[in-house]
N, C-alpha and C positions, 0 to 999 in steps of 0.2 A: 195203302191197303193191299197186302200181298194175297193173291188169290181172291180177288174182289167179286168174281162171278158176275152177276147181273147188275152190280153197282148199287144195290139197295142201301148198303151201309153208308153211302155218301149222304143220303138224306137224314140218317140218324145223326151223323157227325155234324151236318149243317144245322140241325135242331139244337145241338149242344153249343156250336159256335158258328153263327151265320157268316162270319168273315173267313172261315177256314178255306184254304186252297187244297181241296181234296184230290188225290191222285190214286187211281186203282190200277192194278196190274193183274192180268189173267192170261192163261194160255188158250182159252176157249174163244176163238175169234167171233163166233156168232153172239156170245154174251157181251163181248166188248162192243160190237157194233150196236146192239140194242141199248146198252148203257149210254153210249155216246149220243144216241138219238133221244133218249128219255131224260137223262140228267145232264143237260147242256152246261150247267154251271160248274161241272166237275170234269176232270181229265182222266181218260181211260186209255191204257196202253196194252196193246196185244203183244204179249211176250211171255215166255216161260219165266216163272218166278225166280228160279235159280240164276238164269242168265241175266235177268234184270238186276238183281241185287248184287251180283258179282261185277257187272259192268257199270253200274250207277256210281257217279261221283258226287252227286248231290246229297246233302244231309236234310232230313225231314224232322220236324218237331216231334212227331209221333209216327212210329212204324207199328203196324198191327197185322195180324194174320189169324183168321178165324177158320177153324176146321181145315187147316192146310198142312201144318207140320207133320201130322200123322201120315202123310203120303210120301215123306222123304226119308230115305235110308241115311242121308247125310244131314240129319236133323240138327246135329251140333253145329255144323258149318252154317246152316241157315239161321239159327238163333244168334250165333256169333256175328254174322253179317247184319242182322237186324239191329243188334246193339251198336255196332260200329256206324251204321247208317243213320242212327237217331241222335238228335240233339237233346231231347228231353225224356221221352217215354217210349217204352216198348210194351205192347199188350198182345197176348195170344192165348189160345187155349190148346190143351192137349189131353187126350184120354190117358189115364194112368191106372195101374192095377197093383195088386199085391203079388202078382206073379214076378219072381225075382229076375232082375237083369233087363237088358235091352235086346229086343229081337225085331228083325224085319224079315219075317218068314211066313209065307202064306199057310204053312202047316200049323201055325199058332194063331195068326190073326189075318183074315182075308176079307176083302170087300168085293162084291160083285154088283155092277150096275150095267144092265143090258147084257151085251156080249163081252164086256170088259171086266176082268177080275185081276186082282193083284194083292200083294201084301200091304199091311198097314203097320205102323210103328207100335210095338207093344213095349211099354216102358214102365218100370216101377217108380214110385215116388222118389225114393232115395237117389236113383240115378239121375233123374231130372233135376232135383234140388242140388246135388253135388256139382253138376255141370254149371248151373246158374251161380253157385257160390264162388266159382272161380273168378267172377267179375266183381267181387266184394269191394275192391278198391275203386271201381268206376260207378258203383251203384250206391245211391243214398238210401233207397227203400225198395225192398223186394216183398211183394205181397203174393201169396199163393192161397187160393181158396178152392176147395174141391167139394163135390157133392156126388152122391150115388147116382149112377146112370147106366142103364142097360144099353147094349148095342141095338141098333135098328135091324130090321128084317134083312137088309142087304149085307150084313156083316156077320161073319162066323168067327167066334172066339172059342178055341178048342179047350181052353183050360177052365177049371172050376173055381176061378178066382173072381171076386167082385171087381167091377170097373167103376171108375169115377171120371167126371169131367173136371179138370183143373183149369182155372183161369189165372193167368200169371200177369202181374202188372209190375213193371220195373220203372223206377224213377232214377234217372242218371244224375250223377253229381254235377254234371255240367249245367243242369237245370236250376241248381240252387246257388244263391249268392253267398251263402255261409257254408263253412266246412261242417257238414253234418256227419255224425257217426253212422255207420251202416245200421239199418233197421231191417229186421225180418219179421213179417207178420204172416202167420199161418192159421187158416181156419179150415180144419180137416175133420172128416169123420173119425171117430175114435178107433175104428177098426183098421184104418189105413196105416200100414207099416211105415214109420218114419225112418 
């Protein structure tokens, strides 16, 4: 779990599969310390997500990232490494918009938490989908679901375009015993530009 924060996701995963060996990575040392105290049956690593995934040699059944990719200008590299690090599944979310292109510019999209502010990834659906489609040969199923969602009070989006939260689920071909044709499933609002 990349960007695991306080480790709460470990308990959700354990409810789905009590035999799961959950590992979480986050750059916030105080949250990792708390997680290690509270959720003793899971493993939590204090490290920057990018550094961890670049240096990691181990493969995991599932690699996930919730509310993380938006913080990276090198989002393509992060998704690429998630796919390469996974044996079976990759799951993540990302805000998408009809505002065309890919931008990591605080004049377009900025978050402020306390005294810290900085840009967030502003990406249109087409750009995200096109990047994921490059992995068609390695993916057996790509699912993209999106729903309307406004930004919270700490985020300023300067464009007059709707925003959506997209959840992306990738099943890798290495997870299937049979050679499956690539499948794409999209559940999107009608007004989202494909």
